C-alpha positions in Angstrom: -22.4 4.6 -5.1 -18.7 5.2 -5.3 -16.5 2.9 -7.3 -13.5 1.6 -5.3 -10.4 0.4 -7.0 -9.2 -2.8 -5.4 -5.9 -4.6 -6.3 -7.2 -8.1 -5.8 -3.8 -9.7 -5.5 -3.2 -7.6 -2.4 -6.3 -8.2 -0.5 -4.2 -9.1 2.6 -2.6 -5.7 2.5 -5.8 -3.6 2.9 -5.6 -1.6 6.1 -8.5 0.9 5.6 -10.5 3.3 3.5 -10.4 7.1 3.3 -14.0 8.1 3.2 -13.5 11.8 3.7 -12.4 12.0 0.0 -14.6 12.0 -3.0 -14.3 9.3 -4.3 -13.6 7.0 -1.5 -10.2 5.4 -1.7 -8.8 2.1 -0.4 -5.7 2.2 1.7 -2.9 -0.5 1.3 0.0 -1.1 3.7 3.2 -1.0 1.7 4.8 -3.4 4.1 2.1 -5.9 3.7 2.2 -5.5 -0.1 5.9 -6.4 0.0 5.1 -9.4 2.3 2.6 -10.7 -0.3 5.2 -10.6 -3.1 7.8 -12.1 -0.8 5.5 -15.0 0.1 5.0 -15.6 -3.7 8.8 -16.0 -4.2 10.3 -12.6 -4.8 13.1 -11.3 -2.5 12.4 -8.1 -0.7 14.5 -5.9 -3.1 12.7 -7.3 -6.2 9.3 -6.8 -4.4 10.1 -3.2 -3.6 11.4 -2.5 -7.1 8.3 -4.1 -8.7 5.9 -2.2 -6.5 7.6 1.2 -6.9 7.6 0.9 -10.7 4.4 -0.9 -11.5 2.0 -0.2 -8.6 2.9 2.7 -6.2 3.8 5.1 -9.0 0.8 4.2 -11.3 -2.0 6.7 -11.6 -5.4 5.1 -12.0 -7.5 8.3 -12.1 -9.6 9.5 -9.2 -10.0 6.0 -7.7 -6.2 5.4 -7.4 -5.6 3.7 -4.0 -3.5 5.2 -1.3 -0.3 3.4 -0.3 0.7 3.9 3.3 4.0 3.3 5.1 2.5 1.2 7.8 4.1 2.1 11.2 2.0 -0.3 13.4 4.4 -1.6 16.1 7.0 1.1 15.4 8.2 3.2 18.3 8.2 7.0 18.3 12.0 6.9 18.5 12.2 4.7 15.4 10.1 7.2 13.5 12.2 10.1 14.6 15.4 8.2 13.7 13.9 7.6 10.2 12.9 11.2 9.4 
């Protein structure tokens, strides 16, 4: 059985798994991770800074989770304007 690296404090931010990779990797929504920290008292900028430095940039080996820019509810035009 594959090991899966979960970040327990971000259970509410899980949006899927990538099972085509070996090993299987868990996928987290960056937006939902920010929301978790904001709901725990951080402001949005503090949350983003914390996640960029301590979580999203941390390599945990082959089991490192994937952090996705969650675009659910975003229009195609918003995406085109962003890129």
